C-alpha positions, 0 to 999 in steps of 0.5 A, spaced: 773 319 814 773 326 817 781 328 817 783 332 823 790 335 824 792 335 831 797 341 833 800 339 840 808 340 842 807 336 849 807 328 847 803 326 852 797 330 850 798 329 843 798 321 844 792 322 848 788 326 843 790 322 837 788 315 840 781 318 843 780 321 836 782 315 832 777 311 837 772 315 835 773 314 827 777 320 825 783 320 821 788 323 825 795 327 824 800 330 829 804 336 828 809 338 834 810 345 832 807 351 828 811 351 822 810 344 821 802 345 822 802 351 817 805 347 812 801 340 813 795 345 813 796 347 806 799 341 803 793 336 806 786 336 806 783 336 813 776 337 815 778 340 822 785 343 826 786 342 833 791 348 835 795 349 841 796 356 843 803 355 846 807 352 840 815 352 838 817 356 832 810 359 831 805 360 836 797 358 835 795 365 834 801 366 828 799 359 825 791 361 825 793 368 822 797 365 817 792 360 815 786 365 814 790 370 810 793 364 806 785 362 804 785 356 808 778 356 811 779 349 815 775 350 822 780 351 827 779 349 835 784 353 839 787 349 845 789 353 850 791 354 858 790 361 858 783 364 860 783 371 859 777 374 855 782 378 851 786 372 849 779 368 847 777 374 843 783 375 839 783 368 837 776 368 835 778 375 831 784 371 828 779 366 825 778 361 830 772 357 830 772 355 837 777 354 843 777 349 849 781 351 855 786 346 858 784 341 862 778 339 858 775 332 858 775 328 852 767 328 852 767 336 852 772 336 846 768 331 842 762 335 843 765 341 841 768 338 835 762 335 832 758 342 833 764 345 829 763 340 824 756 341 823 757 349 823 762 348 817 757 345 813 751 349 815 750 354 809 744 356 805 742 351 799 743 356 794 751 357 792 751 364 791 747 370 794 748 378 791 746 384 795 748 391 793 755 390 790 757 384 794 757 377 792 757 371 796 759 364 794 758 359 799 761 353 795 768 357 795 767 361 802 768 367 798 765 374 798 767 379 793 765 387 793 765 390 786 768 384 783 774 385 788 775 379 793 774 381 800 779 378 806 774 375 811 775 370 817 771 364 817 767 366 823 765 373 819 763 368 813 759 364 818 756 370 821 754 373 814 751 366 812 747 366 818 744 373 817 742 371 809 739 365 811 735 369 816 734 376 812 728 380 814 728 377 821 731 380 827 736 376 831 738 377 838 745 376 840 743 370 844 741 367 837 747 369 834 752 366 839 748 359 839 748 359 831 755 361 830 759 360 836 759 354 840 762 357 847 757 359 852 762 363 855 762 368 849 758 374 850 755 380 847 761 384 846 764 378 841 758 379 837 758 386 837 765 386 835 764 381 829 758 385 826 762 391 826 768 388 823 763 385 818 760 392 816 766 394 814 767 389 809 760 389 806 757 396 807 759 403 803 758 407 810 759 402 816 757 408 821 750 408 817 749 401 815 744 399 809 744 392 810 746 390 817 741 394 821 741 394 829 735 394 832 735 397 839 734 393 845 733 387 840 739 385 836 741 385 828 737 385 822 739 383 815 736 387 810 740 385 803 
């Protein structure tokens, strides 16, 4: 059974999510504040976290940041009433896999959950891949450079995995958005920001990339 941690402080919304997801066959646990969410995400083995942004004790951004820095790679979907692009980008940069803006329909949420879970297992068949002094361990979702563990977000890891699966091919920003993100409102700037961050972690000279090349007017190509 797929286990979902619902982090929501409004009892009515939390109960609705719990009932709807339980009917869909998921195992559901509810946490009502950010501190409890961090503790349960570390203690329990969840397949997905639905994380409200506006929470007592620690907000959703703080929870997301803390989990990712602590090595928790469980997929996260943010639930937010905020619609500003900067806050959406912030959530993705902190390691969230997707976000849903309130109010949302149960049908939309279920579709996004299914898409995120599909992407969570969409890694190459080989368990490891090496280019230059970088080692990618797909089974452990880890990247090491020169033997040292690299701090990498789940979105950056999925982006790198997508490039490795398609090495030597030019991928447009639209293709990357389709394969790595689920939110149709994300734009080219989100892709460019994540590629820039990824280059800083895998390239010796990020300004003169050897592996993750820009193809003017077309997109990016991985030459690892």
